[in-house]
C-alpha positions in Angstrom: -82.4 -186.1 187.0 -86.0 -185.0 187.6 -86.7 -181.6 186.0 -89.5 -179.5 187.4 -91.0 -176.3 185.7 -93.3 -173.7 187.2 -94.5 -170.3 186.0 -95.6 -167.0 187.6 -95.5 -163.3 187.5 -93.6 -163.0 190.8 -94.7 -159.4 191.1 -93.9 -157.9 194.5 -92.2 -161.1 195.5 -93.6 -162.3 198.8 -93.5 -165.3 201.1 -96.3 -167.1 199.2 -94.1 -167.1 196.1 -91.1 -168.3 198.1 -93.1 -171.1 199.6 -94.3 -172.2 196.1 -90.8 -172.1 194.7 -89.5 -174.2 197.6 -92.2 -176.8 197.2 -91.6 -177.0 193.5 -87.9 -177.4 194.0 -88.5 -180.3 196.5 -90.4 -182.2 193.7 -87.2 -182.9 191.8 -83.5 -182.2 191.2 -83.6 -179.2 188.8 -86.1 -176.3 188.8 -86.9 -174.1 185.8 -88.9 -171.0 186.6 -90.8 -169.2 183.9 -91.4 -165.5 184.6 -94.2 -163.9 182.5 -93.3 -160.9 180.5 -94.3 -157.3 181.2 -97.8 -157.6 179.8 -98.8 -160.2 182.3 -101.6 -158.0 183.7 -103.3 -157.6 180.3 -105.7 -160.5 180.8 -106.8 -158.9 184.1 -107.6 -155.7 182.2 -104.8 -153.5 183.6 -101.1 -152.9 183.0 -99.3 -153.1 186.3 -96.7 -150.4 187.1 -94.7 -152.0 189.8 -91.9 -154.5 189.1 -90.8 -154.9 185.5 -89.7 -158.3 184.1 -86.0 -157.7 184.8 -86.8 -156.8 188.4 -89.0 -159.8 188.8 -86.3 -162.1 187.3 -83.7 -160.8 189.8 -86.1 -161.3 192.7 -86.7 -165.0 191.7 -82.9 -165.5 191.2 -82.3 -164.1 194.7 -84.4 -166.8 196.3 -81.8 -169.4 195.3 -84.4 -172.0 194.3 -84.3 -171.6 190.5 -81.7 -173.5 188.6 -82.8 -171.8 185.4 -85.0 -168.8 184.7 -86.8 -168.3 181.4 -89.3 -165.6 180.1 -92.8 -166.6 179.2 -93.7 -164.6 176.1 -96.6 -166.3 174.3 -99.7 -168.5 174.7 -98.8 -172.2 174.2 -95.2 -171.7 175.4 -95.6 -174.1 178.3 -95.9 -177.1 176.0 -92.9 -175.9 174.0 -90.8 -175.4 177.1 -91.8 -178.8 178.5 -90.6 -180.5 175.4 -87.6 -178.3 174.9 -86.2 -178.8 178.4 -87.2 -182.4 178.9 -89.4 -181.6 181.8 -90.8 -184.3 184.1 -93.1 -182.3 186.4 -95.2 -179.2 185.8 -95.9 -177.5 189.2 -98.3 -174.6 189.8 -100.4 -173.1 192.6 -103.6 -174.9 193.7 -105.7 -171.9 192.8 -105.2 -173.1 189.2 -106.4 -176.6 189.9 -107.7 -178.4 186.8 -106.6 -175.5 184.5 -103.4 -177.2 183.4 -104.6 -180.9 183.3 -104.1 -180.8 179.5 -100.3 -180.8 180.2 -100.6 -184.4 181.6 -100.1 -185.5 178.0 -96.5 -184.2 178.2 -95.5 -184.6 181.8 -96.9 -185.0 185.4 -98.9 -182.0 186.6 -98.8 -181.2 190.3 -100.9 -178.5 192.0 -99.1 -177.1 195.0 -100.9 -175.6 198.1 -100.7 -171.8 198.3 -100.0 -169.7 201.3 -103.3 -168.4 202.7 -103.9 -164.7 203.2 -101.2 -163.3 200.9 -101.1 -162.5 197.2 -99.6 -159.9 194.8 -103.1 -158.5 194.2 -103.6 -157.8 197.9 -100.1 -156.4 198.3 -100.6 -154.1 195.3 -103.9 -152.9 196.7 -102.3 -152.1 200.1 -99.2 -150.5 198.8 -100.3 -148.9 195.5 -99.2 -145.3 195.1 -101.1 -143.2 192.6 -99.5 -140.8 190.1 -101.8 -137.8 189.7 -101.4 -136.5 186.2 -102.5 -133.1 184.7 -103.1 -132.8 181.0 -101.7 -129.7 179.3 -103.3 -129.2 175.9 -106.9 -130.4 175.4 -106.7 -131.1 171.7 -107.2 -134.1 169.5 -104.9 -136.6 171.3 -106.0 -135.7 174.9 -109.2 -137.7 174.9 -107.3 -140.8 173.8 -104.8 -140.3 176.5 -107.5 -140.2 179.2 -109.2 -143.3 177.8 -105.9 -145.2 177.6 -104.9 -144.2 181.2 -107.9 -146.2 182.5 -106.0 -149.4 181.5 -103.0 -148.6 183.7 -102.9 -149.2 187.5 -101.6 -146.4 189.7 -102.5 -143.5 187.4 -105.3 -140.9 187.8 -106.0 -137.9 185.6 -106.9 -135.2 188.1 -106.6 -131.9 186.2 -106.5 -130.3 182.8 -105.3 -127.0 181.3 -105.5 -125.5 177.9 -104.6 -122.0 176.7 -108.3 -121.7 175.7 -110.1 -122.0 179.0 -113.4 -122.8 177.3 -111.7 -125.9 175.8 -110.4 -126.8 179.2 -113.9 -126.7 180.8 -115.6 -128.7 178.0 -112.8 -131.3 177.9 -112.8 -131.7 181.7 -116.5 -132.1 181.8 -116.6 -134.7 178.9 -113.7 -136.7 180.5 -114.9 -136.5 184.1 -111.7 -134.7 185.2 -112.3 -133.0 188.5 -110.1 -129.8 188.0 -110.4 -127.5 185.0 -107.6 -125.1 185.5 -107.5 -121.5 184.1 -103.8 -121.2 184.5 -100.9 -123.6 184.2 -99.4 -122.8 187.6 -102.6 -123.8 189.4 -102.7 -127.1 187.6 -99.0 -127.8 188.6 -100.0 -127.3 192.3 -102.6 -130.1 192.0 -100.6 -132.9 190.3 -97.5 -135.1 190.6 -96.9 -135.2 186.8 -97.8 -133.5 183.6 -98.6 -134.8 180.2 -97.8 -132.2 177.6 -99.9 -132.4 174.4 -99.6 -128.9 173.0 -98.1 -127.7 169.7 -94.4 -128.4 169.2 -93.1 -124.9 169.8 -94.6 -124.7 173.3 -93.2 -128.0 174.6 -90.0 -126.4 175.9 -91.7 -123.8 178.0 -94.3 -126.1 179.5 -91.7 -128.8 180.3 -89.2 -126.4 181.9 -91.9 -124.8 184.1 -93.2 -128.2 185.2 -89.7 -129.5 186.1 -88.9 -126.3 188.0 -92.1 -127.0 189.9 -90.7 -130.5 190.7 -93.3 -132.3 188.5 -92.5 -135.3 186.4 -93.2 -134.8 182.7 -94.4 -137.0 179.8 -94.3 -135.0 176.6 -95.7 -135.8 173.2 -93.2 -136.5 170.5 -91.1 -134.7 169.3 -90.0 -133.5 172.7 -88.4 -130.4 171.3 -87.0 -129.3 168.0 -83.6 -128.3 169.2 -80.9 -130.6 170.5 -79.4 -128.1 173.0 -82.8 -127.5 174.5 -83.3 -131.2 174.9 -80.0 -131.5 176.7 -80.9 -128.6 179.0 -84.3 -130.2 179.9 -82.9 -133.6 180.6 -80.1 -132.1 182.7 -82.7 -130.2 184.7 -84.9 -133.3 185.2 -81.8 -135.2 186.4 -80.8 -132.4 188.8 -84.3 -132.3 190.2 -84.6 -136.1 190.5 -87.5 -136.2 188.1 -88.7 -138.3 185.2 -88.8 -136.6 181.8 -89.9 -138.9 179.0 -90.8 -138.5 175.4 -94.2 -140.0 174.5 -93.3 -141.9 171.4 -95.9 -144.7 171.4 -93.9 -146.9 169.0 -90.9 -146.9 171.4 -93.1 -148.4 174.1 -94.9 -150.9 171.9 -94.2 -154.5 173.2 -93.8 -156.0 169.7 -91.5 -153.2 168.6 -89.3 -153.7 171.7 -89.2 -157.4 171.1 -88.1 -156.8 167.5 -85.3 -154.5 168.6 -84.0 -157.0 171.2 -84.1 -159.8 168.6 -82.2 -157.7 166.0 -79.6 -156.7 168.6 -79.1 -160.3 169.5 -77.9 -161.0 166.0 -80.8 -163.0 164.4 -80.2 -161.3 161.1 -76.5 -160.7 161.5 -74.9 -157.3 161.5 -77.4 -154.5 160.6 -76.3 -152.7 157.4 -79.4 -150.9 156.4 -82.7 -149.6 157.9 -85.5 -148.3 155.7 -88.4 -146.7 157.5 -91.3 -144.8 155.9 -94.4 -143.1 157.3 -96.9 -140.9 155.3 -100.4 -139.5 155.5 -102.6 -137.8 153.0 -104.7 -135.1 154.8 -107.0 -133.0 152.8 -107.6 -130.3 155.4 -104.7 -127.9 154.9 -105.9 -125.6 157.7 -104.6 -127.9 160.3 -101.6 -126.9 162.5 -99.5 -129.6 160.7 -99.6 -127.5 157.5 -98.8 -124.2 159.3 -95.1 -123.2 159.0 -95.5 -120.7 161.9 -96.5 -123.6 164.2 -93.6 -125.8 163.0 -95.8 -127.8 160.6 -94.4 -130.2 158.1 -93.8 -133.9 157.6 -90.4 -134.1 159.4 -91.5 -132.2 162.6 -94.8 -134.0 162.7 -93.8 -137.6 161.8 -90.0 -137.8 161.8 -89.4 -139.1 165.3 -91.1 -142.4 164.4 -88.8 -143.5 161.5 -85.8 -142.0 163.3 -86.6 -144.4 166.2 -85.5 -147.8 164.7 -82.5 -146.2 163.0 -81.1 -144.7 166.3 -82.1 -147.7 168.4 -80.2 -150.1 166.2 -77.3 -148.0 164.8 -76.8 -145.5 167.6 -76.4 -141.7 167.7 -72.9 -141.5 166.2 -73.7 -141.2 162.5 -71.1 -139.8 160.2 -73.3 -137.8 157.9 -77.0 -136.9 157.3 -78.5 -135.6 154.1 -82.0 -134.3 153.9 -84.1 -133.8 150.7 -87.5 -132.2 150.8 -90.3 -131.0 148.6 -91.6 -127.7 150.1 -95.0 -126.2 149.6 -96.2 -123.0 151.4 -93.3 -123.0 153.8 -93.5 -126.6 155.0 -92.1 -129.9 153.8 -94.8 -132.1 152.5 -92.2 -134.8 151.9 -88.7 -135.4 153.2 -86.2 -138.1 152.7 -83.2 -138.5 154.9 -80.1 -140.6 154.4 -77.8 -141.5 157.3 -74.3 -142.7 156.8 -72.8 -144.8 159.6 -69.3 -146.4 159.7 -70.8 -149.7 158.5 -74.3 -149.0 157.5 -76.6 -146.7 155.4 -80.1 -145.9 156.7 -82.9 -144.0 155.0 -86.3 -142.7 156.1 -89.2 -141.1 154.3 -92.0 -139.0 155.8 -94.9 -137.3 154.0 -98.0 -135.1 154.6 -99.9 -135.0 151.4 -97.6 -137.6 149.8 -98.3 -141.3 150.0 -95.6 -144.0 150.1 -95.4 -147.6 151.3 -95.1 -147.5 155.0 -92.9 -150.5 155.7 -89.9 -151.0 158.0 -87.1 -153.1 156.5 -84.0 -153.9 158.5 -81.3 -155.6 156.4 -78.5 -157.7 157.9 -75.7 -159.9 156.8 -77.7 -163.1 157.5 -81.2 -162.0 156.7 -83.7 -159.2 157.1 -86.7 -158.1 159.1 -89.9 -156.9 157.5 -92.5 -155.0 159.4 -95.4 -154.2 157.1 -97.4 -150.9 157.3 -98.4 -149.6 159.8 -95.1 -150.7 161.3 -95.3 -147.8 163.9 -98.1 -149.8 165.5 -96.2 -153.1 165.3 -98.3 -156.2 165.8 -96.6 -158.5 163.3 -93.2 -158.9 161.7 -91.2 -161.5 159.7 -87.6 -162.6 159.7 -86.6 -163.7 156.3 -83.5 -165.6 155.1 -81.8 -166.9 152.0 -83.2 -170.3 152.8 -87.0 -169.7 153.0 -87.4 -172.7 155.2 -85.8 -170.6 158.0 -88.3 -167.7 157.7 -90.2 -166.9 160.8 -93.4 -164.9 161.5 -94.2 -163.2 164.8 -97.7 -162.1 165.9 -98.5 -159.8 168.8 -101.5 -157.9 170.2 -101.7 -154.1 169.9 -104.3 -152.8 172.4 -106.3 -149.7 171.9 -104.6 -146.6 170.6 -101.3 -147.8 172.0 -100.8 -144.9 174.4 -101.3 -147.2 177.4 -97.8 -148.6 176.9 -96.1 -145.2 177.2 -98.4 -144.3 180.2 -97.5 -147.6 181.8 -93.8 -147.1 181.4 -93.9 -143.5 182.6 -95.9 -144.4 185.7 -93.6 -147.3 186.4 -90.5 -145.0 186.2 -92.1 -142.5 188.5 -93.2 -145.1 191.1 -90.0 -147.1 191.0 -87.7 -144.1 190.9 -86.2 -145.0 187.5 -85.2 -141.8 185.8 -84.6 -143.2 182.3 -86.4 -145.8 180.2 -84.4 -148.3 178.1 -87.2 -148.1 175.5 -86.2 -144.6 174.6 -83.0 -143.4 176.2 -82.4 -139.8 176.9 -79.5 -139.6 174.5 -81.6 -141.1 171.8 -84.3 -138.5 172.4 -81.6 -135.8 172.2 -80.3 -137.2 168.9 -83.8 -136.9 167.4 -84.0 -133.3 168.5 -80.5 -132.7 166.9 -81.9 -134.0 163.6 -84.9 -131.7 163.9 -82.6 -128.8 164.5 -80.4 -129.7 161.5 -83.5 -129.7 159.4 -84.6 -126.3 160.6 -81.1 -124.8 160.1 -80.4 -126.3 156.7 -82.6 -124.2 154.4 -80.2 -124.9 151.6 -81.1 -128.6 151.4 -82.1 -129.9 148.0 -85.7 -129.3 147.1 -87.4 -131.6 144.6 
């Protein structure tokens, strides 16, 4: 049997792709097709918002030419795949001629003629829709959002609004945003979607008004601090056929998502414990984060990040939750939470003005995963076992401030009419809001 392997993105699958796959199949008896992962556009400087990896795999499968489909995740994988699958021929489009000659050491390299006059790049240029986004809240994170949006195809920041109009004007001028809006209603008339980056207690009002105006919403984490309000907003979004997404950057980080998939596949056995910590020491106590009237405190400010891996891995049906805090001037400068699940115990720690080791440790029946601080910006993790020879290290790239990943997923959902993201499901976001609500209601928790 002659085995052939080829690779591609197969974005917006077109006749050129089909022709290449057919020609590759004709070279042998068995065709392996490598589909590059969702970050395939990174080297071209942009994240594409059209077909995600699962959609592209399904499109390749539908051609009927692939005997096996694999995912290309890392540089150097082609050599590993050729050896792993006993490949005889590596086939690729002629526009790459000479680029893969180094693979002749491992198998025969064949450059296939491409179909002239058609490419994914041209199709994207011809069919690209643009999501016009308005920014609500021109504070500290808003400039980073604008900068990160430049790395995502199909996104344009067209308007801005802040409760302080002078902030709106200066922000719009500095960021080259064409519309500085004096009222929220006017901004909603100019955009397709809204990014909400205002203080926590205002999220509900801004989200609801945007959804009622039939605008998609990406809201900074935490979405809201009340589970019932979260349910109401997601129900409203669903009824309106709109995307409502919580902007938790860790949830959309490629490395974190890869880690979650690996853990769920059983590489460390059954998960019996998750320990997640995040803390910051800020000297300026005049910031909103230290103001109890504005829902300051460590849990409201940081809690959604360590809650994320716990809920992603163990689910929303925990049996018990205990919260322990140190309170100062009406806010928790440190909170520790303990979840009890039927077959697992999970803990998290968050602090503002208290410093602790910021690791993520996921313990299983076969081994454990260690993600060193700052794990919420995951670019490296280890899988460790009783036999140290089985230990594995994984390295990834974290680009910029990381907001481009959540912007990419949001725009992709809007353009592809996907109303929920697997990276942070609606019920998971609601569960986080439930935890925030429990914290707010339980003023009889233990203070240390």
